[in-house]
C-alpha positions in Angstrom: -0.1 -0.2 -0.1 2.9 2.6 0.7 4.5 1.8 -2.5 1.0 2.5 -4.3 0.9 5.5 -2.4 4.4 6.5 -3.6 3.2 6.2 -7.2 1.0 9.4 -6.9 3.7 12.2 -7.0 5.2 11.2 -10.2 1.7 10.3 -11.6 0.6 13.9 -10.9 3.4 15.4 -12.5 3.0 13.2 -15.6 -0.7 14.2 -15.8 0.3 17.8 -15.6 3.0 17.4 -18.2 0.6 15.3 -20.6 -2.4 18.0 -20.4 0.1 20.8 -20.9 1.3 19.2 -24.1 -2.4 18.7 -25.2 -3.2 22.2 -24.5 -0.2 23.3 -26.4 -1.4 21.2 -29.4 -5.1 22.4 -29.0 -3.9 26.0 -29.0 -2.0 25.4 -32.4 -5.2 23.9 -34.0 -7.5 26.6 -32.6 -5.2 29.6 -33.7 -6.7 30.0 -37.2 -9.9 31.1 -35.5 -8.2 34.0 -33.8 -7.9 36.6 -36.5 -7.6 40.1 -34.5 -6.8 39.5 -30.8 -3.3 38.1 -31.2 -1.7 39.5 -28.1 -4.4 38.1 -25.9 -4.0 34.8 -27.7 -0.3 34.4 -27.3 -0.7 35.3 -23.7 -3.2 32.5 -23.1 -1.0 30.2 -25.0 1.6 30.8 -22.3 -0.5 30.5 -19.4 -2.5 27.5 -20.3 0.8 25.5 -20.2 2.6 27.2 -17.5 1.5 27.4 -13.8 2.5 30.4 -11.6 5.1 29.1 -9.2 3.6 30.7 -6.1 -0.1 29.2 -5.7 1.2 25.6 -6.3 3.8 25.8 -3.8 1.6 27.4 -1.2 -1.1 24.8 -1.8 1.5 21.8 -1.4 2.9 23.2 1.9 -0.4 23.8 3.4 -1.5 20.2 2.5 1.7 18.8 3.7 1.5 20.3 7.2 -2.1 19.5 7.2 -1.5 15.9 6.1 1.5 15.8 8.7 -0.6 16.9 11.5 -3.3 14.4 10.7 -0.8 11.5 10.8 0.4 12.4 13.9 -3.0 12.8 15.4 -4.3 9.6 14.0 -1.4 7.5 12.2 -4.0 5.1 10.8 -5.2 7.6 8.4 -2.0 7.5 6.4 0.3 4.7 8.0 -1.2 1.2 7.9 -1.2 -0.9 10.9 -0.4 -4.9 11.1 -3.1 -7.4 11.3 -2.4 -7.2 15.3 -3.1 -3.7 15.3 0.5 -2.5 15.9 2.4 -0.1 13.7 6.1 -1.2 12.8 8.6 1.6 13.3 9.3 1.4 9.8 6.0 2.1 8.7 6.1 5.5 10.3 9.4 6.4 8.2 7.7 5.0 5.0 4.4 6.5 5.8 5.9 10.1 6.1 8.1 9.6 3.2 5.2 8.4 0.8 1.8 8.9 2.0 2.0 12.2 3.4 3.8 13.8 0.4 1.5 11.8 -2.0 -1.6 13.1 -0.5 -0.4 16.4 -0.5 -0.2 16.5 -4.1 -4.0 16.5 -4.5 -4.4 20.2 -4.4 -1.9 20.8 -7.1 -3.5 18.6 -9.7 -7.1 20.0 -9.0 -5.8 23.4 -9.3 -4.0 22.7 -12.6 -7.0 21.3 -14.1 -9.4 24.1 -12.8 -7.1 26.6 -14.0 -6.6 25.3 -17.2 -10.2 24.6 -17.9 -11.1 28.2 -16.9 -8.4 29.4 -19.5 -10.2 27.4 -22.2 -13.4 29.6 -21.7 -11.1 32.5 -22.2 -9.6 31.4 -25.5 -13.1 30.8 -26.9 -13.9 34.4 -26.3 -11.2 35.4 -28.5 -13.3 34.0 -31.5 -14.7 36.9 -33.4 -17.2 35.1 -35.6 -18.6 31.4 -35.1 -18.9 29.8 -38.5 -21.1 26.6 -37.9 -19.8 25.2 -41.2 -16.0 25.5 -39.9 -16.2 23.8 -36.6 -13.1 21.5 -36.8 -10.8 23.8 -34.9 -13.2 24.1 -32.1 -12.9 20.4 -31.5 -9.5 21.1 -30.3 -10.2 21.4 -26.6 -12.7 18.8 -26.3 -9.8 16.4 -26.5 -8.1 18.4 -23.4 -11.4 18.2 -21.2 -12.2 14.5 -21.9 -8.4 13.6 -21.0 -8.7 15.7 -17.7 -11.9 14.0 -16.8 -10.3 10.5 -17.6 -7.4 11.3 -15.2 -10.0 12.5 -12.6 -11.7 8.9 -13.0 -8.4 7.1 -13.0 -8.0 8.3 -9.3 -11.1 6.3 -8.5 -9.8 3.2 -10.5 -6.6 3.3 -8.6 -8.7 3.5 -5.1 -10.6 0.4 -6.4 -7.2 -1.4 -7.2 -5.9 -0.3 -3.9 -8.9 -1.9 -2.1 -8.2 -5.2 -3.8 -4.7 -5.3 -1.9 -6.2 -5.3 1.5 -9.6 -5.3 3.4 -10.8 -1.6 3.9 -12.6 -0.6 6.9 -16.3 0.6 6.8 -15.1 4.1 7.4 -12.2 3.7 4.5 -15.0 2.3 2.2 -17.4 5.2 3.0 -14.8 7.6 2.3 -13.7 6.1 -1.1 -17.2 5.7 -2.2 -17.7 9.6 -1.4 -14.8 10.5 -3.3 -15.8 8.3 -6.2 -19.3 9.4 -6.1 -18.0 13.1 -6.0 -15.4 12.5 -8.9 -18.0 10.8 -11.4 -20.2 14.0 -11.8 -17.0 16.2 -11.5 -15.7 14.5 -14.5 -18.8 15.5 -16.4 -18.5 19.1 -15.1 -14.8 19.0 -16.4 -16.1 17.8 -20.0 -19.0 20.1 -20.3 -18.7 23.4 -18.4 -15.7 24.8 -20.2 -17.3 24.3 -23.6 -20.7 25.8 -22.5 -19.7 29.3 -23.7 -18.8 28.2 -27.4 -21.8 25.9 -27.5 -24.2 28.8 -26.8 -22.5 30.7 -29.6 -22.9 27.8 -31.9 -26.4 27.5 -31.0 -26.9 31.3 -31.8 -25.1 31.1 -35.2 -27.0 27.9 -36.0 -30.3 29.5 -35.4 -29.1 32.4 -37.7 -28.3 30.3 -40.7 -31.6 28.4 -40.0 -33.3 31.7 -40.1 -32.0 32.8 -43.4 -32.6 29.4 -44.8 -36.6 29.6 -43.6 -36.6 33.2 -45.3 -35.3 31.4 -48.7 -38.0 28.8 -48.3 -40.5 31.4 -47.8 -39.5 33.4 -50.8 -39.3 30.1 -53.1 -42.9 29.4 -51.9 -44.1 32.7 -52.9 -42.6 32.4 -56.3 -44.3 28.9 -56.5 -47.7 30.3 -55.7 -47.2 33.1 -58.5 -46.2 30.5 -61.0 -49.3 28.2 -60.2 -51.5 31.4 -60.6 -50.0 32.1 -64.0 -50.3 28.4 -64.8 -46.6 28.8 -65.9 -45.2 25.2 -66.0 -41.5 25.9 -66.5 -41.6 28.2 -63.4 -43.6 25.9 -61.1 -41.0 23.1 -62.0 -37.9 25.4 -61.1 -39.6 26.8 -58.0 -40.5 23.3 -56.8 -37.0 22.2 -57.5 -35.8 25.3 -55.3 -38.1 24.3 -52.5 -36.9 20.7 -52.3 -33.3 22.0 -52.4 -34.0 24.3 -49.7 -35.6 21.9 -47.6 -32.8 19.5 -48.0 -30.2 22.1 -46.8 -32.6 22.7 -43.8 -32.4 19.2 -42.8 -28.4 19.3 -43.2 -28.4 22.4 -41.2 -30.7 20.9 -38.4 -28.1 18.2 -38.1 -25.1 20.3 -37.6 -23.7 19.8 -34.1 -23.4 22.6 -31.4 -21.0 21.0 -28.9 -17.6 21.5 -29.9 -16.4 17.8 -30.2 -16.5 15.2 -32.9 -19.7 13.4 -33.4 -20.1 10.3 -30.9 -17.0 11.2 -28.9 -18.9 12.3 -25.9 -21.4 9.3 -26.3 -18.1 7.1 -26.4 -16.9 8.8 -23.3 -20.0 8.1 -21.3 -20.3 4.5 -22.4 -16.6 3.6 -22.0 -16.0 5.1 -18.6 -19.0 6.1 -16.6 -21.1 3.1 -17.2 -18.4 0.6 -15.8 -17.8 3.3 -12.9 -21.3 3.2 -12.0 -21.5 -0.6 -12.2 -18.4 -0.7 -9.9 -20.2 1.8 -7.4 -23.2 -0.1 -7.1 -21.3 -3.5 -6.7 -19.3 -2.0 -3.9 -22.4 -0.7 -2.2 -24.2 -3.9 -2.6 -21.4 -6.0 -1.3 -20.9 -3.7 1.6 -24.1 -2.5 2.8 -26.7 -5.4 1.7 
């Protein structure tokens, strides 16, 4: 268990490194949409891949002191006892070297993720005009938000694996289930909320092109009525063809997505990750409490 706890510091650093690389690639793909506010874009390109030095250091030190104090008050929170209820002296050393510093990394990864997701909303604000027919660059950040959510969910799976290594107490199970129950909706928050702003703009832009299409349909129908009144077969045929084409375009416009991710990717995210997670939660609850 102590070795598993010791995995967290390098894992957190890897997650930060990985999501920073994704953010850099997303900014490169998104850049063609930013035509005027170049200085703001360059500033955000730096900030989204670089954490300020002070805040993470403060968060880590505060968490380190708090976890150290808790470990002294109740060693069994971070230092595992033997089956006879004793704590080996070496466990104290290993616990303070591995467990306390590991748990203290948690505020950093959450700060990094929330800060990066907030900056995504600021990047979307730099887009002057939203074109519903040119959405591919807007998909750039959906990969980053989904990867961040997957890292959140991986914490729950690591906890589940750790439970296989030893028999957790009822209190530990309750804490783990509470964390898991919180991280599952938090992962949805991570995927959806940063993209809400551009989603609203896409909805508005889609409404505009649908309104123009409806106006053209109305004009074509008026031309058809005039041709019918004049019994002009050629104009009736051409007006009918125009209406058919406009309605076909109307159906195509209705199918244009307003969420900035590739078709089916969010559905795959839910089915591949959240459904197994919920099944595990239900299984754990059933085995523990029923």
